[in-house]
C-alpha positions in Angstrom: -130.9 -95.4 189.6 -127.1 -94.7 189.7 -125.9 -92.5 186.9 -122.7 -93.2 185.1 -119.8 -91.0 186.1 -118.6 -88.4 183.5 -115.2 -87.1 182.7 -114.8 -83.5 181.5 -112.1 -82.0 179.4 -111.3 -78.5 178.1 -108.4 -76.4 176.9 -106.4 -74.6 179.6 -107.2 -70.9 179.8 -103.6 -70.0 179.1 -102.4 -72.5 176.5 -103.7 -75.1 174.0 -103.3 -78.2 176.1 -106.4 -80.1 177.1 -106.9 -81.1 180.7 -109.3 -83.8 181.9 -111.1 -84.2 185.3 -114.2 -82.8 187.0 -115.8 -79.6 185.9 -116.3 -76.9 188.5 -117.2 -73.2 188.4 -117.1 -70.6 191.1 -117.4 -66.8 191.6 -114.1 -64.8 191.5 -115.1 -62.9 194.6 -117.9 -62.1 197.0 -119.4 -58.7 197.8 -121.0 -57.6 201.1 -123.9 -55.6 199.7 -126.5 -56.5 197.0 -125.9 -53.1 195.4 -122.3 -54.0 194.6 -123.5 -57.0 192.6 -125.7 -54.7 190.5 -122.8 -52.2 189.9 -120.2 -54.8 188.9 -121.3 -58.4 188.3 -118.9 -61.0 189.5 -116.9 -63.0 186.9 -117.5 -66.8 187.0 -114.3 -68.8 186.8 -114.4 -72.2 185.1 -112.0 -74.9 186.0 -111.2 -78.6 185.8 -110.3 -80.3 189.0 -107.9 -83.3 188.6 -105.1 -85.1 190.4 -101.5 -85.5 189.4 -99.3 -88.4 190.5 -96.0 -87.0 192.0 -94.0 -90.1 192.6 -94.4 -93.7 193.8 -95.6 -93.9 197.4 -96.1 -90.2 197.7 -99.6 -88.6 197.9 -101.1 -87.5 194.7 -101.7 -83.7 194.3 -105.1 -82.2 193.6 -104.9 -79.6 190.8 -107.3 -76.9 189.8 -106.8 -75.6 186.3 -108.6 -72.6 184.8 -110.1 -73.5 181.5 -111.7 -71.9 178.4 -115.4 -72.8 178.9 -116.1 -72.6 175.2 -114.0 -75.8 174.8 -115.7 -77.8 177.6 -116.7 -81.3 176.6 -117.8 -84.4 178.5 -117.7 -88.2 178.0 -119.2 -91.0 179.8 -116.5 -93.1 181.4 -117.7 -96.2 179.5 -117.5 -94.4 176.1 -114.5 -92.2 176.7 -113.7 -91.9 173.0 -116.9 -90.0 172.4 -116.7 -86.3 173.5 -119.7 -83.9 173.5 -119.5 -80.2 173.7 -121.6 -78.9 176.6 -120.9 -75.3 177.4 -123.5 -73.7 175.2 -126.3 -76.1 176.3 -125.3 -75.7 180.0 -125.4 -71.9 179.9 -128.5 -71.7 177.7 -130.3 -73.6 180.4 -128.9 -71.2 183.1 -130.0 -68.2 181.1 -133.5 -69.6 180.8 -133.8 -70.1 184.5 -132.4 -66.6 185.3 -135.0 -65.0 183.0 -137.8 -66.7 184.9 -136.8 -65.1 188.2 
């Protein structure tokens, strides 16, 4: 079964403007030793990946915009006028799995 594509949106980290695209998160850095992770946990950066048209016949640019994850919402492409908040549910599930380890 093919799932319907989703569009995500959230407010920019620095500003009140919403940005739409694909949600992605990644660690701010990487350490060499396991002990370093225990001393200072790595911050997870949340972003929306989207493209921006530059001008006719020129390649579009891919943009990565840091977002406030508390404002993250998604919509099915077919019902784009209906947005659902997802951040809390997403991270509640992650906390549940990390507690099982």
